[in-house]
C-alpha positions in Angstrom: 52.9 -14.6 31.2 53.2 -17.9 33.6 55.6 -20.5 32.8 53.6 -22.7 31.5 52.0 -20.6 29.1 55.3 -19.8 27.5 56.7 -23.0 27.5 53.1 -23.8 25.5 53.8 -21.3 23.0 57.1 -21.9 22.6 57.2 -24.3 21.1 54.1 -24.5 19.3 56.1 -21.5 17.5 59.3 -23.9 17.3 57.2 -26.9 16.2 55.6 -24.8 12.8 51.9 -25.1 14.8 49.3 -23.8 12.3 45.6 -23.7 11.5 44.0 -27.2 11.9 43.2 -29.4 8.3 39.7 -30.5 9.8 37.4 -32.0 12.7 36.3 -29.7 15.3 38.8 -27.7 17.2 39.8 -23.7 16.9 43.1 -23.1 15.0 46.0 -22.5 16.7 46.9 -18.9 16.1 50.4 -17.8 14.4 51.9 -15.1 16.6 52.6 -14.1 20.2 50.1 -11.5 19.9 47.4 -13.3 19.3 48.3 -15.7 21.7 48.3 -12.7 24.4 45.5 -11.3 22.5 43.8 -13.9 24.0 44.5 -14.5 26.9 44.3 -10.7 28.5 40.6 -11.6 26.9 40.8 -14.5 29.9 41.0 -11.3 32.7 43.1 -12.7 34.5 44.0 -12.3 38.2 46.8 -10.6 38.7 48.9 -12.2 41.4 50.2 -9.8 44.5 51.1 -11.6 47.3 49.6 -13.5 49.4 49.3 -14.0 53.4 48.2 -17.5 53.1 49.4 -20.8 51.2 45.5 -21.3 50.7 45.9 -17.6 48.4 48.0 -19.7 46.3 46.6 -22.3 45.8 43.7 -20.3 44.8 45.1 -17.8 42.8 46.6 -21.1 41.4 43.3 -22.8 40.8 42.0 -20.2 38.7 45.4 -19.5 36.5 44.9 -23.4 35.5 41.2 -23.2 34.9 42.0 -20.8 32.3 43.9 -23.3 30.1 
């Protein structure tokens, strides 16, 4: 997991984030396994290596779009 995703999940768990009481929006999952399952369904590109900084930026942009 990326550091940002791990931090977000940790904060949500610590804050006791649960399903929202109303108004649009999806309920926040209760367990880490739900977060991981949803994240993997997005089929994020795995970062292995990059020959140029542009390739790294492209990967970062892809990951940011998932959030």
